[in-house]
C-alpha positions in Angstrom: -37.9 17.1 -11.0 -39.1 18.3 -14.4 -37.5 16.7 -17.5 -35.6 19.8 -18.6 -34.0 20.4 -15.2 -33.1 16.7 -14.9 -31.5 16.8 -18.3 -29.5 20.0 -17.4 -28.3 18.3 -14.2 -27.2 15.1 -16.1 -25.3 17.1 -18.7 -23.6 19.2 -16.0 -22.6 16.1 -14.1 -21.2 14.4 -17.2 -19.2 17.5 -18.1 -17.8 17.9 -14.6 -16.8 14.2 -14.1 -13.5 14.3 -16.1 -12.4 17.5 -14.3 -13.2 16.0 -10.9 -11.2 12.8 -11.7 -8.3 14.8 -13.2 -8.2 17.0 -10.1 -7.8 14.0 -7.8 -5.5 11.8 -9.8 -3.7 14.1 -12.1 -1.4 11.4 -13.4 -0.6 13.5 -16.5 1.5 15.7 -14.3 4.0 12.8 -13.9 6.6 11.9 -16.6 6.0 8.3 -17.6 8.9 8.6 -20.1 11.4 9.1 -17.3 11.0 6.3 -14.7 13.2 6.7 -11.6 14.4 4.3 -9.0 15.8 5.5 -5.7 16.7 4.0 -2.3 16.2 6.2 0.7 15.1 6.2 4.3 11.4 6.9 5.0 10.9 10.1 6.9 7.1 10.0 7.2 4.1 8.0 6.2 0.4 8.8 5.9 -1.7 5.6 5.7 -5.1 6.7 4.5 -7.5 7.1 1.6 -7.9 7.9 -1.2 -4.3 6.8 -1.2 -1.3 6.6 1.1 1.6 9.0 1.0 5.2 9.0 2.3 8.2 11.2 2.4 11.8 10.2 1.8 15.0 12.2 1.8 17.0 11.7 -1.3 19.6 13.8 -3.2 19.4 16.7 -0.7 15.6 17.0 -1.1 12.5 15.7 0.7 10.4 13.8 -1.9 6.7 13.4 -1.6 5.7 9.9 -2.5 2.2 9.1 -3.8 1.3 5.6 -2.9 -1.7 3.4 -3.8 -5.0 3.1 -1.9 -4.5 1.4 1.4 -6.7 -1.6 0.5 -4.7 -2.3 -2.6 -1.4 -2.0 -0.8 -2.5 -4.4 2.0 -4.0 -6.9 -0.5 -0.7 -7.0 -2.3 1.3 -7.5 0.8 2.5 -4.0 1.8 1.4 -3.4 5.4 1.5 -0.2 7.2 4.0 -1.4 9.7 6.5 -2.1 6.9 6.9 1.6 6.1 8.5 2.8 9.3 10.5 6.0 9.8 14.2 5.7 9.1 13.8 2.4 7.3 15.4 2.3 3.8 13.1 1.5 0.9 13.6 1.3 -2.8 11.0 3.2 -4.8 10.3 2.9 -8.5 7.9 5.3 -10.2 7.6 8.5 -12.1 8.7 12.0 -11.2 6.5 15.1 -11.6 7.1 16.8 -14.9 7.5 20.2 -13.4 10.6 19.3 -11.3 8.8 19.2 -8.0 10.4 16.5 -5.8 7.4 14.2 -5.9 6.9 10.8 -7.4 4.0 8.4 -8.2 5.1 5.0 -7.1 4.7 1.8 -9.2 6.5 -0.5 -6.9 8.3 -0.5 -3.6 10.9 -2.9 -2.2 11.3 -3.3 1.5 13.5 -6.0 3.1 14.1 -7.6 -0.2 10.3 -8.0 -1.0 9.0 -6.1 -4.0 5.3 -5.1 -4.0 3.6 -3.9 -7.2 1.3 -1.0 -6.4 -0.4 -0.2 -9.7 
């Protein structure tokens, strides 16, 4: 590949990297100034990568819960079989800034055991 084309490719890749990372994580859309803690029954779980997800019913709404990557959850002691439907869990994290019932979880407590996810 000629030097000019390679340079253009490298510059384009460097410029795109922050947008790609932001598009996936988007942590700025969560309000870290307003931590929330709720206890609710699990209504659904997706155990996969790039991170797990769950749903809980709380306050008359179904909340989408953004979990950590599965390898991190398992390494810290949160196994897939712990998050079962209808089981009450306590979730601590940050809500979306726009009011959407979604939260990014920092820690989860199940059966008296707290697991730090971040």
